[in-house]
Structures are given as C-alpha cells and as structure tokens.
N, C-alpha and C positions, 0 to 999 in steps of 0.2 A: 567358620570362625575367622579364617585368614582373610576372607573377603571383606568382612565387616571391619577388621583391623586396618586393612588397606584403605577402605573408604574413610575411616576416621582420620588416618594420617593424611590422606589427600585433602580432606576438608580443612584440617588444621593448617596445612601448608597454604592453602588458598586464602584462608582468613588472615594468616600472618603476613602473606604477601600483600593482600589488599590493605592492611594497616601500615605496612612499611613504605609503600609508594607515597601516600600523603605525608608521612613523616619526613622522608627525604626531600620532598618538594617544599615542605615548610621550613626545613633547615636552609635550603638554597634561598628562599624568600627572606628569611631572617638575616642571612649573610648580606644580601643586597641592601636590605633596609638598614642594617648596621653600618655598611659602607657609606650610605647616603647620610645617615645621622652623624657619623664621624666627620665627614666632609663639611656638613653644614655647621657643626660645632666649631671646627677649626677655622673655617672662613670667618664666622662671626667673631670668635675670640681674637684672631689675628687683627682684623680690621678695627675692632673696638680699641685694642691696645695701640695699633698703628696711628689711628686718627687721634688718640689721646696722647700721642707723642711718647709712649712708653716703649721706646725702641729696644731697650735692653731686655724687655720681656717678649716683645713681638718677634725678635730675632729667633726665638726658639721654634717658631713655625716655618722659618725660612730653610730652603734646601741647603744642605751643607756646602755645596759648591758656589752658592750665591751669598753666603753670610758676610764675607769680608766686604764685598761690593755694597751690600745692603747697609752695613754699619757705617761705611764711609759716606754714602749718600744720605743716610738717616740724620747725620749731624746737620747737614744743610737744610733738610726738611724741618727738623726741630726748630731751627733758628728762623727760617724764612716763610714757612707755610702755616696758615691758620685754617683749620677745618671747621666748616659750619654745618654741613649735612652730608650724608652718604646713604646710598641705597643700592641694592642689587637689582640690575635690570634683566639679567639673563644668566642661565647656567647651561652649558653644553657639556655632554658626557661623551667620553671616548674610551674604547677598549683598544689599546695600542694607539694607532692613528685613525682607526675606523670609528665614525660617529655611532653613538648608541641612541636609539630612538627614545624620546621622552614620552611619558604617560602622565596622567593626572597625579600619580603617586611618585613621580620622579623618573629615574632611568628604568628602561624596560628590562635590562639585564646587567650583569656585573660590569664594572668599568674600573679603569686604573688611572684615568686622567680626566680633569674637568677644567673648563675655561669659564671663569666667573667674571661677568662684566659688571663693573661698579660705576656708579655716577657719584662724583664728589663735587661739592660746592666748596671752593677754597678762595683764599686770597694769598698772593705771594708778594712778599716785600721786595722792593720798596713801595709797590702799589698797594692800595687798600681796596681796589676794585674786585668785586665778587665775580668769579668765573666758574664755569662748570666744565669739568673734564670727565672723559670716559676712560676707564682703565680696565684692560683685560688681565686678570690674574690667572696664571697657569698653575694649577694644583696637580701634583703627581703623588700617587700612592705607592710608596715603596717602604720596605722595612716595617711593614704593618702600621705606617703612619702617613698622614697627608702632609705634604710639604709644599709651600708656595715658592715659585720662581718669579719674584717681583721684578718689574721693570719700572723704576722710579723716574726715569728721564721724562716721562709724560708731564711731570709737575712743572717743568721749565720750558715747555714748548709753547 
C-alpha cells in the first residue's frame, strides 16, 4: 500500500513539474513581449506628438534629466522646423551596454535600452528646402517606463 502511495505522489510531482516549466517559460516570454510592446507604443506616441509639435505632451516621454534641455530646444523646433514625413529605419536592443540579438519577433531576450533610428523629412526656416535627417533616439527602461534621451541638435546641423 505504501509503495502505490509513493508512486502516486511521485507521478503527481512529475506531472506538476512538467506543467510548471512551460508556465514559467511563458511568463518570461510574455514579459519580453510586454517590454517590446511598451517600447514600440512609447516610441510611436512620442514621435507622433513631437512631429506634431505638441511639445508639452511629448515631454512626458523624456527622461527626467533631459526635460529642461528638451523644452528649451523644443521652442526653437516649434518655431523653425516643419515636419513632412518620418519613419523608423532600425531598432537596436541592449541589456546594459551589451547588444541583444534580434529575431523576427524582436529582441531575443530581455533588454533595458534601445536605440531607435528615425528618418525625418523636414524643412528648417528660413529655408524652405526639404532635407532628410537621421536621428538616433536612445530609449532607456527605468522605473517601469521607457524614457527617451533626445538629442535635438541634429535639426540644425
């Protein structure tokens, strides 16, 4: 009788363990997908508002240490830059400063930093000539949110 009780307990543990491993794996996959979805949402929302010259709203996506500089330069962008088109050219993922391999679904593993390369078609006053610029946006995940560290000097180069 004790032997059959032992076998029953053993098989029950094996079954529970075999169910737990995929469950934990799915949680890790969900976490990675959630991280990528949050990044993509924030990147698009920031750039939609930024290129729409809604600087008072787009500043909410800016890293706290860069907000004052952003708002100062945003005034000049609002007055002098006209946006015609924009698109993402590339996204690179990093865990710390180590690159994370990309797959067809995005990053291969968890990451806390991304560099998003944008192409903007703009004109800058006093000229009305259309020009194309490339801009690398550094996005950092901290405090459970993605924040951009923008470099706006590229608009006047």
